[in-house]
Legacy VTK file of the C-alpha trace (Angstrom):
# vtk DataFile Version 3.0
C-alpha trace
ASCII
DATASET POLYDATA
POINTS 427 float
-112.660 16.620 -69.288
-109.155 17.280 -70.174
-106.146 16.427 -67.848
-104.146 19.269 -66.232
-100.787 19.399 -67.954
-97.478 19.569 -65.867
-93.984 20.798 -66.704
-93.032 19.134 -69.866
-90.029 16.590 -69.454
-87.044 16.337 -71.792
-87.452 13.778 -74.376
-84.496 11.791 -75.737
-84.278 10.164 -78.998
-83.987 6.446 -79.568
-80.447 6.871 -80.801
-79.491 8.710 -77.627
-81.036 5.929 -75.652
-78.969 3.401 -77.491
-75.819 5.510 -77.029
-76.412 5.790 -73.291
-76.857 2.057 -72.967
-73.761 1.413 -75.017
-71.759 3.805 -72.856
-72.924 2.138 -69.636
-72.081 -1.315 -70.948
-68.624 -0.197 -72.139
-67.842 1.497 -68.822
-68.928 -1.560 -66.867
-66.798 -3.782 -69.055
-63.770 -1.445 -68.666
-64.129 -1.307 -64.913
-64.401 -5.076 -64.713
-61.279 -5.387 -66.862
-59.383 -2.931 -64.671
-60.609 -4.705 -61.539
-59.539 -8.062 -62.927
-56.092 -6.679 -63.741
-55.786 -5.205 -60.270
-56.872 -8.499 -58.717
-54.299 -10.367 -60.733
-51.582 -7.887 -59.830
-52.630 -8.059 -56.148
-52.487 -11.846 -56.198
-49.085 -11.750 -57.873
-47.867 -9.114 -55.401
-49.137 -11.133 -52.446
-47.401 -14.230 -53.729
-44.206 -12.335 -54.477
-44.128 -10.427 -51.164
-44.947 -13.563 -49.228
-42.113 -15.390 -50.889
-39.725 -12.434 -50.418
-40.743 -11.985 -46.791
-40.293 -15.692 -46.090
-36.961 -15.664 -47.873
-35.814 -12.553 -46.037
-36.867 -14.039 -42.703
-35.066 -17.283 -43.564
-31.968 -15.419 -44.744
-32.002 -13.274 -41.602
-32.311 -16.415 -39.452
-29.436 -17.977 -41.356
-27.303 -14.887 -40.846
-28.278 -14.828 -37.192
-27.249 -18.493 -36.884
-23.880 -17.743 -38.521
-23.440 -14.717 -36.305
-24.278 -16.791 -33.224
-21.686 -19.350 -34.335
-19.050 -16.647 -34.861
-19.755 -15.042 -31.492
-19.784 -18.459 -29.767
-16.482 -19.368 -31.422
-14.867 -16.136 -30.253
-16.406 -16.652 -26.825
-14.696 -20.049 -26.598
-11.408 -18.531 -27.786
-11.659 -15.778 -25.169
-12.554 -18.278 -22.430
-9.543 -20.480 -23.237
-7.292 -17.452 -23.463
-8.569 -16.082 -20.147
-8.034 -19.504 -18.543
-4.446 -19.569 -19.807
-3.928 -16.045 -18.481
-5.216 -17.209 -15.087
-2.803 -20.155 -15.116
0.094 -17.902 -16.119
-0.814 -15.414 -13.397
-0.825 -18.237 -10.848
2.562 -19.482 -12.102
3.993 -15.956 -12.090
2.590 -15.316 -8.606
4.230 -18.544 -7.409
7.504 -17.462 -9.035
7.218 -14.082 -7.290
6.590 -15.745 -3.929
9.551 -18.088 -4.437
11.761 -15.117 -5.321
10.551 -13.314 -2.207
11.431 -16.415 -0.179
14.910 -16.430 -1.719
15.236 -12.724 -0.888
14.118 -13.342 2.686
16.603 -16.230 2.938
19.498 -13.849 2.185
18.826 -11.969 5.434
20.458 -14.713 7.534
23.717 -14.898 5.484
23.984 -11.097 5.542
23.405 -11.058 9.297
25.941 -13.845 9.822
28.616 -12.173 7.672
28.091 -8.815 9.380
28.196 -10.499 12.781
31.463 -12.251 11.871
32.975 -8.941 10.775
31.848 -7.370 14.055
33.240 -10.276 16.071
36.618 -10.095 14.357
36.807 -6.368 15.153
37.262 -7.511 18.762
40.821 -8.678 18.005
43.483 -6.603 19.745
47.036 -5.571 19.121
49.000 -7.368 16.407
46.130 -9.843 15.978
43.985 -7.113 14.408
45.190 -7.770 10.865
43.640 -7.266 7.455
43.687 -10.941 6.488
42.034 -12.940 3.666
39.151 -13.828 5.975
38.210 -10.174 6.313
38.504 -9.728 2.554
36.259 -12.719 1.895
33.720 -11.595 4.504
33.520 -8.105 2.999
33.255 -9.628 -0.454
30.489 -11.878 0.838
28.582 -8.910 2.299
28.897 -6.998 -0.988
27.770 -10.068 -2.934
24.723 -10.615 -0.696
23.732 -6.959 -0.925
24.088 -7.123 -4.719
21.996 -10.302 -4.811
19.334 -8.606 -2.698
19.207 -5.659 -5.093
18.889 -7.968 -8.108
16.205 -10.062 -6.433
14.277 -6.937 -5.456
14.499 -5.730 -9.042
13.216 -9.099 -10.300
10.319 -8.977 -7.838
9.437 -5.464 -9.026
9.504 -6.571 -12.675
7.335 -9.604 -11.885
4.878 -7.360 -10.031
4.655 -5.036 -13.037
4.084 -8.040 -15.323
1.342 -9.267 -12.994
-0.314 -5.847 -13.258
-0.137 -6.091 -17.061
-1.632 -9.596 -17.005
-4.353 -8.434 -14.623
-5.243 -5.551 -16.936
-5.274 -7.908 -19.944
-7.435 -10.380 -18.071
-9.863 -7.601 -17.196
-10.015 -6.655 -20.882
-10.601 -10.295 -21.850
-13.315 -10.640 -19.219
-15.013 -7.469 -20.450
-14.832 -8.654 -24.068
-16.063 -12.090 -23.046
-18.959 -10.585 -21.122
-19.894 -8.513 -24.169
-19.758 -11.637 -26.322
-22.018 -13.496 -23.902
-24.512 -10.612 -23.797
-24.475 -10.322 -27.602
-24.865 -14.097 -27.875
-27.904 -14.036 -25.580
-29.450 -11.192 -27.598
-28.827 -12.850 -30.978
-30.141 -16.209 -29.756
-33.218 -14.440 -28.432
-33.693 -12.754 -31.817
-33.200 -16.110 -33.534
-35.968 -17.642 -31.429
-38.544 -14.946 -32.386
-41.220 -15.466 -35.070
-44.374 -13.641 -36.245
-46.427 -15.404 -33.608
-44.214 -14.387 -30.730
-46.167 -12.311 -28.192
-43.424 -9.781 -27.453
-42.949 -8.395 -30.977
-44.075 -4.850 -31.791
-43.324 -1.911 -34.014
-40.478 0.302 -32.873
-39.585 3.908 -33.514
-36.854 4.296 -36.126
-35.545 0.745 -35.817
-33.194 1.161 -38.805
-31.114 3.871 -37.139
-27.371 3.278 -36.619
-26.706 3.232 -32.842
-23.855 5.442 -31.594
-20.581 3.535 -31.129
-21.407 0.920 -33.741
-18.448 -0.947 -35.219
-17.817 -2.667 -38.502
-17.372 -6.451 -38.705
-13.687 -5.898 -39.419
-13.317 -3.728 -36.317
-15.236 -6.330 -34.291
-12.866 -9.117 -35.350
-9.763 -6.943 -34.946
-10.781 -5.964 -31.410
-11.040 -9.538 -30.126
-8.049 -10.632 -32.183
-6.015 -7.802 -30.661
-7.066 -8.813 -27.128
-6.109 -12.457 -27.712
-2.834 -11.574 -29.459
-1.935 -9.151 -26.675
-2.709 -11.803 -24.061
-0.512 -14.389 -25.820
2.314 -11.856 -26.136
2.054 -10.970 -22.436
1.977 -14.671 -21.477
5.095 -15.348 -23.551
6.826 -12.409 -21.877
5.700 -13.755 -18.500
7.050 -17.229 -19.282
10.394 -15.755 -20.329
10.426 -13.681 -17.151
9.732 -16.762 -15.008
12.520 -18.664 -16.734
14.935 -15.737 -16.381
13.971 -15.279 -12.728
14.442 -18.967 -11.982
17.783 -19.049 -13.802
18.949 -15.851 -12.077
17.933 -17.234 -8.670
19.878 -20.437 -9.352
22.938 -18.483 -10.507
22.805 -16.194 -7.484
22.419 -19.197 -5.210
25.518 -20.747 -6.792
27.421 -17.482 -6.365
26.444 -17.286 -2.690
27.346 -20.935 -2.112
30.721 -20.494 -3.839
31.468 -17.389 -1.799
30.339 -19.123 1.395
32.763 -21.966 0.772
35.590 -19.549 -0.082
34.962 -17.597 3.114
34.825 -20.723 5.256
38.007 -22.053 3.626
39.782 -18.771 4.408
38.400 -18.892 7.946
39.578 -22.479 8.466
42.993 -21.642 7.028
43.313 -18.577 9.224
42.181 -20.545 12.274
44.809 -23.199 11.509
47.484 -20.509 11.192
46.423 -18.984 14.500
46.438 -22.380 16.174
49.945 -22.993 14.856
51.072 -19.563 16.068
49.497 -20.210 19.459
51.139 -23.622 19.765
54.512 -22.206 18.741
54.081 -19.377 21.241
53.178 -21.881 23.957
56.335 -23.822 23.080
58.388 -20.616 23.235
56.832 -19.704 26.581
57.554 -23.168 27.954
61.187 -23.046 26.813
61.551 -19.502 28.101
60.183 -20.508 31.482
62.616 -23.413 31.596
65.483 -21.119 30.616
64.378 -18.614 33.281
64.470 -21.408 35.842
67.951 -22.403 34.709
69.057 -18.772 34.746
67.748 -18.218 38.260
69.644 -21.336 39.409
72.817 -20.104 37.718
72.373 -16.648 39.228
72.116 -18.159 42.637
75.268 -20.189 41.845
77.094 -17.072 40.643
76.008 -15.217 43.739
77.175 -18.088 45.957
80.513 -18.211 44.118
80.820 -14.475 44.458
80.210 -14.713 48.202
82.765 -17.534 48.434
85.297 -15.501 46.455
84.660 -12.533 48.734
85.439 -14.725 51.769
88.632 -15.938 50.097
89.564 -12.344 49.333
88.948 -11.401 52.935
91.191 -14.278 53.995
93.961 -13.160 51.649
93.596 -9.517 52.735
93.730 -10.562 56.371
96.836 -12.656 55.820
98.570 -9.843 53.971
97.607 -7.318 56.599
98.689 -9.644 59.409
102.114 -10.249 57.808
102.743 -6.527 57.624
103.216 -6.649 61.370
106.221 -8.922 61.153
109.145 -7.271 62.923
112.510 -6.244 61.544
114.133 -8.295 58.893
111.321 -10.823 59.074
109.177 -8.342 57.183
110.376 -10.050 54.070
108.767 -10.097 50.616
109.017 -13.795 50.406
107.237 -16.248 48.166
104.266 -16.222 50.530
104.036 -12.472 50.102
104.205 -12.767 46.352
101.672 -15.617 46.379
99.238 -13.678 48.551
99.550 -10.620 46.303
98.928 -12.784 43.213
96.036 -14.471 44.969
94.439 -11.104 45.861
94.853 -9.870 42.296
93.387 -13.086 40.923
90.501 -12.974 43.396
89.769 -9.363 42.599
89.769 -10.139 38.870
87.587 -13.184 39.472
85.148 -11.251 41.630
84.924 -8.485 39.009
84.310 -11.081 36.314
81.713 -12.830 38.459
79.964 -9.533 39.216
79.892 -8.667 35.519
78.556 -12.109 34.620
76.012 -11.890 37.459
74.908 -8.496 36.184
74.599 -9.890 32.660
72.651 -12.878 33.953
70.318 -10.695 35.989
69.786 -8.387 33.002
69.120 -11.367 30.751
66.716 -12.778 33.311
64.957 -9.445 33.526
64.688 -9.298 29.718
63.388 -12.859 29.595
60.799 -12.058 32.270
59.739 -8.941 30.370
59.547 -10.873 27.111
57.773 -13.695 28.937
55.180 -11.199 30.082
54.817 -9.928 26.510
54.457 -13.458 25.218
51.780 -14.146 27.812
49.924 -11.022 26.711
50.303 -12.036 23.076
49.138 -15.543 23.988
46.067 -14.026 25.619
45.406 -11.979 22.465
45.970 -15.021 20.275
43.650 -17.142 22.370
41.044 -14.398 22.295
41.444 -14.017 18.524
41.222 -17.792 18.130
38.108 -17.789 20.289
36.616 -15.094 18.043
37.459 -17.185 14.978
35.801 -20.202 16.562
32.760 -18.098 17.420
32.711 -16.911 13.811
32.845 -20.525 12.641
30.017 -21.452 15.007
28.023 -18.465 13.777
28.556 -19.484 10.154
27.306 -22.984 10.973
23.833 -21.480 10.491
24.634 -21.145 6.777
25.557 -24.764 6.188
22.758 -26.739 4.485
21.250 -29.403 6.706
20.391 -32.673 4.919
16.717 -33.457 5.202
15.713 -37.007 6.031
12.061 -36.428 5.217
11.448 -37.284 1.565
7.720 -36.531 1.681
6.930 -33.751 -0.807
5.317 -30.693 0.665
1.862 -30.124 -0.900
1.485 -26.804 -2.652
-1.491 -24.639 -1.830
-3.334 -23.540 -5.014
-2.753 -19.864 -5.583
-5.388 -17.390 -6.688
-4.711 -14.561 -9.088
-4.844 -10.912 -8.148
-8.625 -10.815 -8.546
-9.013 -13.678 -6.070
-10.334 -16.151 -8.664
-8.542 -19.240 -9.819
-10.933 -19.936 -12.709
-12.673 -17.727 -15.200
-15.826 -16.239 -13.689
-17.658 -13.900 -16.127
-19.301 -10.901 -14.611
-22.923 -11.320 -13.661
-25.328 -10.013 -16.258
LINES 1 428
427 0 1 2 3 4 5 6 7 8 9 10 11 12 13 14 15 16 17 18 19 20 21 22 23 24 25 26 27 28 29 30 31 32 33 34 35 36 37 38 39 40 41 42 43 44 45 46 47 48 49 50 51 52 53 54 55 56 57 58 59 60 61 62 63 64 65 66 67 68 69 70 71 72 73 74 75 76 77 78 79 80 81 82 83 84 85 86 87 88 89 90 91 92 93 94 95 96 97 98 99 100 101 102 103 104 105 106 107 108 109 110 111 112 113 114 115 116 117 118 119 120 121 122 123 124 125 126 127 128 129 130 131 132 133 134 135 136 137 138 139 140 141 142 143 144 145 146 147 148 149 150 151 152 153 154 155 156 157 158 159 160 161 162 163 164 165 166 167 168 169 170 171 172 173 174 175 176 177 178 179 180 181 182 183 184 185 186 187 188 189 190 191 192 193 194 195 196 197 198 199 200 201 202 203 204 205 206 207 208 209 210 211 212 213 214 215 216 217 218 219 220 221 222 223 224 225 226 227 228 229 230 231 232 233 234 235 236 237 238 239 240 241 242 243 244 245 246 247 248 249 250 251 252 253 254 255 256 257 258 259 260 261 262 263 264 265 266 267 268 269 270 271 272 273 274 275 276 277 278 279 280 281 282 283 284 285 286 287 288 289 290 291 292 293 294 295 296 297 298 299 300 301 302 303 304 305 306 307 308 309 310 311 312 313 314 315 316 317 318 319 320 321 322 323 324 325 326 327 328 329 330 331 332 333 334 335 336 337 338 339 340 341 342 343 344 345 346 347 348 349 350 351 352 353 354 355 356 357 358 359 360 361 362 363 364 365 366 367 368 369 370 371 372 373 374 375 376 377 378 379 380 381 382 383 384 385 386 387 388 389 390 391 392 393 394 395 396 397 398 399 400 401 402 403 404 405 406 407 408 409 410 411 412 413 414 415 416 417 418 419 420 421 422 423 424 425 426
């Protein structure tokens, strides 16, 4: 029985079989060669990338360390500079307070000088003179007012300098705070490694953030802040020195003027005392002369009365002898003597009356002048009293020697921000 035949299959030749085998072996060998090359390249790439990655990480860490050192160095520079600014602000604030004390101290001399001028306006009559004391007092008032204006100007300049230092200190503090924040960030980055738990991939980490600066700009910014602070501190030191020198010069000017005014006041008081004493001497002599004159007037009046009685006697004798009778009515020597006596008495009485009138007029003039001298004495005594009151008032200006040699402790001053030391802003 014959088998049922199926679809006949393709038959290959022996040579085709050998070719197919050869092709399979060649392809396998090629693929193994390619695979081996790829494996070698992969191993080389792994080694190279591992080395490069390790080197890059090491170089980045080194750069981070250098950057941390640079930032820390600038942080120290800014801290020292800010501390010096604080010290200068404290010194300038103390200088300002001392200048304000000097300005406040000028109120008493100005009040005293004005009070002395007002007191001396109370002089009356001829005593109200424009003397050197008034000139010195007015000069003293003008000098004190000028000193007050200069001190006020110095205080204003110091205040403006304090504002500049405060603004510079704020800029230093802001820069210092930025340095501290950057230092914390860079030290945190320096502490990271591939095993750190808080590392992750970020979106576009290589972007340039807005407001980024170049290293040159970074250095210039801090250098500018420090240089500006040093320049402001130098200006502040010069201002303190100028203020101190100006205060000393103004104090010397006030002291010199005070002494000149008091010398003029003492000299004028001495002159007034001399004038008063001389006037008292004149009054005393005038009173004595008035007493003598009154005595002489009484004597003249008594003599005049006596001469009037003698004249009456002579008149009576002459009149009685006119009644002699006849030839006995003779112009004898008695008659001639009585006539001469009457003429002499009349002349004497007229002379005495004239002298009495002159004496009474002189006495009246002396009394009137005596009254004037008494009024002038009252004015002089009042003027002298005003000068003495002025001297007593100016005693408030004389320095009082202090017996206490214990130095007064100074209270530490704070700057305008209320901090005596550098306190960076809280993060």
